N, C-alpha and C positions, 0 to 999 in steps of 0.2 A: 606199907610193905617195904621191905628192904630189898636191895639189889640181889642179895644172896637168896632170898625167898623167890624172887622172880627167876633167877637162874635155875633154882631147884625145880620150879614149876615147868620151865622150858625143858629141862633135862628129862623130867618124867613124861612130858608130852612127846618128846622125841622117841623115848622108849616105846610108848604106846603106838606111835606111828609105825615104828619098825615092826612091832608085833602085828599090827593091822596089815601092813604091806605083805608080810610073810603069809598071813592067813588068806588074804585076797588072792595071792598067786596060786596057792594050792586049790582054793575053791573054784577059781576061774577055769582051771585046767579041766575040772569035771563037767563044765557046762558045754553042751554041744553047740549052741548058738553063740558064737563068739561076738557077734555084733551086739547082742543083748548084754553080754558080760562086760563089754567095754563101756557101757553107758551107766553112769551113776544115777541118772534120772529116768531110766526106762520103766521101773516099777515104782515110780514116785507116788507118795501119798503124804498128805499133810492137812492142815486146816488153816484158814485165814483167821484174822483176829476178830471177825464177826461170827466165827463158829462154823463157817461153810467148809465142807469137805473139798479138798483139791487133789486131783490125781494127775497122771502124766498127760492127760488131755490138755492141761495148761500149756504144755510145750507144743503138742501137735497142732494146736490152734494158732500158733504164731510162727512166722518165718524165723524169728530170733527172739529168745527170752534172755534178758539181761538179769542175772541173778546176783544180788549184792548181799554178802554176808557181813553182818555188823552187830554191835551190841551197844546198849545204852551208855555204858561207862566209857566208851571210846570217843574222845573229843573229835578226832578227824572224821569218824563215822557220822556223828551228829552234824558236823560242819558241812558235809556234802549232801544232806537230805534235800535241800531246796534244789540243788543241781540235779539230783535224781528225779525229782518231780518234773523238772524242765526236760530232762532226757526222755522220760516216759511220754510226755506230751509230744515231743519231737518225733518219736519213732512209732507212735500208735498208727499214724496214717501209712507207715511203711510196712506194717504187718508185724510190729514188734511190741514188746511190753517189758517194763521193769518190774521185778519181783524182789522183795527183801526177805531175808531169813534172819530172824533176830529175836530179841525179847521185846515185850509189848509196851512197857510203861511210858516211853517217851514219845510215841507216835503222834498222838493227837495234839500234844502241846507243840510239836514241831511242824504241824500242818502237813503231814505226809498224806498224799492223795493216791499213791500207787499201792498195789496189793502187797501185804506183808503176811508171811506164813510162819507157823510153828511146825516143826517136823520131828519125827521120832528119832531119837539119837541112835537107835540100833538099826535104822534103815540105811541103805547104801548112801543116800544123800546126807543123812545124819553123820555117818562115819566120815564122809568127805569133809563135812563142815568141821568135825572135831580135829581134822588134820591141819586146818588153816592156822598159820602161825602169825599172820599179819592182818590187821583189820584197819580199814575195810578192805575186803577182797571182792572183786567183781569178775564174774565169768559170763561167757556167752554160751547158751544152750540152743542147739538147733531143734527143728521140728520133731526129730526122732529121739530127743532126750540126750544127745551126745554133746559133751563139752567141746567147743570149737576154739582153737587157738590157746594162747597162754593166759592164765589168770592175771588180772590187773591188780597190783597191790598199791594201795594208797587212794586218796580221795579224788573224785572227778571234779571237785571244786577247783582243782588245778587245771587251767585251760589246756595245757599240753596233754594231760591225761584224758580230758574230755574229748579233745580232737582225735586222739589216737583211738579211743574207744568208739567214737562215731565211725571212723574209718573201718575198724574191725566189724562193727555192726553192719555197715553197708556191704562188706564183702560176704557176710553170712547171708544177707537178704538176696544179694546177686546170685549166690550159689543156689539158694533155695528156688529162685524163679527159673534158673537154668535146669534144675532137676525135675521140674513139674512136667 
């Protein structure tokens, strides 16, 4: 691929994002329950790579869900997979879980042990994923399916990113236990 092709792809993506943002603004105005409208993951559905159906109970069962958007052809994404396994192990006892949203082909060869999902591109979560411009991108989702804090761009195999993410995860867990 040439740089011009990449620039053209980015330009088209930016146009699509702009259109989606305009559509989202008008459709959200028509919804009475604004708390539902603000949550990308409130009506979530997908399926894991074992074919099991997954819905928004994925989030309600966790104090925090770390959602990592990635794809196979992204070297920094693949580079952080073992660190995401480590993160998943670290936060399980705290009421958290790591979930990946990606394409399937590299998972087993890389030893991924945390849950990975495929989602419908026309769903709210699918539209959110289509707006992501940098990979990997990691977000935190609370028990109610709301995105908490700012997305983290870049791999957590960078220790500073990992530490910053752990601090953010801890604050979501603390807020969750306060709200019970």
